[in-house]
C-alpha positions in Angstrom: -74.5 14.9 18.1 -72.6 17.3 20.2 -75.4 18.6 22.5 -75.4 18.0 26.2 -78.1 17.7 28.8 -78.9 20.8 30.9 -76.4 21.3 33.7 -73.8 19.1 32.0 -70.5 20.6 30.7 -70.3 21.1 26.9 -68.5 18.3 25.1 -65.5 19.4 23.2 -64.4 17.7 20.0 -60.9 17.5 18.6 -60.2 15.9 15.3 -57.0 14.0 14.7 -56.0 13.5 11.1 -53.1 11.5 9.8 -51.3 12.0 6.5 -53.8 12.2 3.6 -56.6 12.6 6.2 -55.1 16.0 7.1 -56.4 17.3 3.8 -59.9 16.2 4.7 -59.7 17.7 8.1 -58.8 21.2 6.8 -61.5 20.8 4.1 -64.0 19.9 6.8 -63.3 23.0 8.8 -64.0 25.1 5.7 -67.2 23.3 4.8 -68.6 22.8 8.3 -67.1 25.5 10.6 -67.7 24.9 14.2 -68.1 21.2 13.9 -64.9 20.6 15.8 -63.1 22.5 18.5 -59.5 21.8 17.3 -57.4 19.9 14.7 -54.4 17.7 15.3 -52.6 17.2 12.0 -50.1 14.3 12.1 -47.7 14.6 9.1 -50.5 15.9 6.9 -50.2 15.2 3.2 -50.6 18.7 1.9 -47.4 18.6 -0.1 -46.4 15.1 -1.1 -42.8 14.4 -2.1 -43.8 11.0 -3.6 -46.1 11.0 -6.7 -46.5 9.2 -10.0 -44.1 9.9 -12.8 -45.1 12.5 -15.4 -46.0 9.8 -17.8 -48.2 8.1 -15.2 -49.9 11.4 -14.4 -50.7 12.0 -18.0 -52.2 8.5 -18.3 -54.3 9.1 -15.1 -55.7 12.4 -16.5 -56.6 10.8 -19.8 -58.1 7.7 -18.1 -60.1 9.9 -15.7 -62.1 11.1 -18.7 -63.0 7.8 -20.2 -62.4 5.1 -17.6 -62.5 6.8 -14.2 -62.6 3.4 -12.3 -59.4 2.1 -13.9 -56.8 1.3 -11.2 -53.3 2.7 -10.9 -50.5 1.9 -8.5 -50.3 4.1 -5.5 -46.7 5.4 -5.4 -46.4 4.6 -1.7 -45.8 0.9 -1.7 -42.4 0.9 -0.1 -42.7 0.4 3.7 -39.4 2.2 4.3 -41.2 5.5 3.3 -43.3 5.1 6.4 -41.0 3.9 9.1 -37.4 2.8 9.8 -38.6 0.2 12.4 -38.1 -3.3 10.8 -41.1 -4.8 12.7 -43.5 -2.2 11.3 -42.0 -2.4 7.9 -42.7 -6.2 7.9 -46.2 -5.4 9.2 -46.8 -3.1 6.2 -45.5 -5.6 3.7 -47.8 -8.4 5.1 -50.9 -6.3 5.8 -53.7 -7.8 3.7 -55.8 -4.6 4.1 -53.2 -2.1 2.8 -54.1 -0.3 -0.4 -51.8 -0.6 -3.4 -54.0 0.8 -6.1 -56.5 3.7 -6.5 -58.9 4.7 -9.2 -58.0 7.4 -11.7 -61.0 9.3 -10.2 -59.6 9.2 -6.7 -56.1 10.2 -7.8 -57.5 13.2 -9.7 -59.7 14.2 -6.8 -56.8 14.0 -4.4 -54.9 16.6 -6.5 -58.0 18.8 -6.6 -58.2 18.5 -2.8 -54.7 19.8 -2.6 -55.8 23.0 -4.3 -58.9 23.2 -2.1 -56.7 22.9 1.0 -54.6 25.9 -0.1 -57.8 27.9 -0.4 -59.4 26.5 2.8 -56.6 27.4 5.3 -57.9 30.9 5.6 -61.1 29.5 7.1 -59.5 27.5 9.8 -60.3 29.4 13.0 -59.9 26.5 15.5 -56.7 25.7 17.4 -54.3 23.5 15.4 -51.5 21.2 16.4 -49.2 20.3 13.6 -47.0 17.2 14.2 -44.1 16.6 11.8 -41.5 13.9 11.5 -37.9 15.2 10.9 -37.1 12.3 8.5 -40.4 12.3 6.6 -39.9 10.9 3.1 -43.5 11.3 2.1 -44.4 15.0 2.8 -42.5 18.2 2.4 -42.2 19.7 6.0 -41.0 23.1 4.9 -44.0 23.7 2.6 -46.3 22.3 5.3 -44.9 24.7 7.9 -45.4 27.6 5.4 -49.0 26.6 4.8 -49.5 26.5 8.6 -48.6 30.2 8.8 -51.5 31.0 6.5 -54.1 29.4 8.9 -56.6 32.0 10.1 -56.3 30.8 13.7 -53.7 32.4 16.0 -53.6 29.3 18.2 -51.3 27.0 16.3 -48.5 24.9 17.5 -45.8 22.9 15.6 -43.9 19.9 17.1 -41.3 18.2 15.0 -40.0 14.9 16.2 -36.2 14.5 15.8 -35.2 11.4 13.9 -38.9 10.3 13.3 -40.4 9.0 10.1 -43.8 9.6 8.5 -45.9 7.2 10.6 -45.4 8.5 14.1 -47.3 5.6 15.7 -44.7 3.3 14.2 -41.8 5.0 16.0 -40.0 3.1 18.8 -41.6 5.3 21.4 -45.1 6.3 20.1 -46.3 7.3 23.5 -44.2 10.5 23.1 -46.4 11.9 20.4 -49.6 10.5 22.1 -48.6 12.3 25.3 -48.1 15.6 23.3 -51.5 15.3 21.8 -53.1 14.7 25.2 -51.3 17.6 26.7 -52.3 19.9 23.9 -55.9 18.9 24.2 -55.9 19.4 28.0 -54.4 22.8 27.6 -57.2 23.8 25.1 -59.8 22.4 27.5 -58.3 24.6 30.2 -58.2 27.7 28.1 -54.5 27.8 27.4 -53.5 28.8 23.8 -50.3 28.9 21.8 -48.9 32.3 20.9 
């Protein structure tokens, strides 16, 4: 609930979305306008570079019709796609909670969500901060930048981190991007917009 007591300042809500979650954040703004006051998109997965082979995609489509809960390997099981930091690569290899498979239904719905995002961007009227990693091996930065230009909002900012990989929080100095997020939010709270 976003309401405040009389005499209290209005609470502001900024949504941070990482990778695949960026698709959900843009979709949320289309489906529930006004729910958030700004979006921070960290390497959003609008245009994946990594995807199943053509043969696997055909199997997924066919399976979706008859066995939607059948599991398929997620094509992001190589920790080096996410980070160049050995410590975090080992963390990803050993993480018992990491997902390595998804249902045919989820994989198809993810592709459908890609199409929805391309439609929904014209309904994003809140400020947006796009954070990209220069060496991202998972998403296509050029296409993501082009999509950013189609956002309805005029208050949009792009920061690209030199030498960084897809998972910014696994970079050697993650406080850099955290500080940038905090600064961006404080500027919005103080009425400063990007031009």
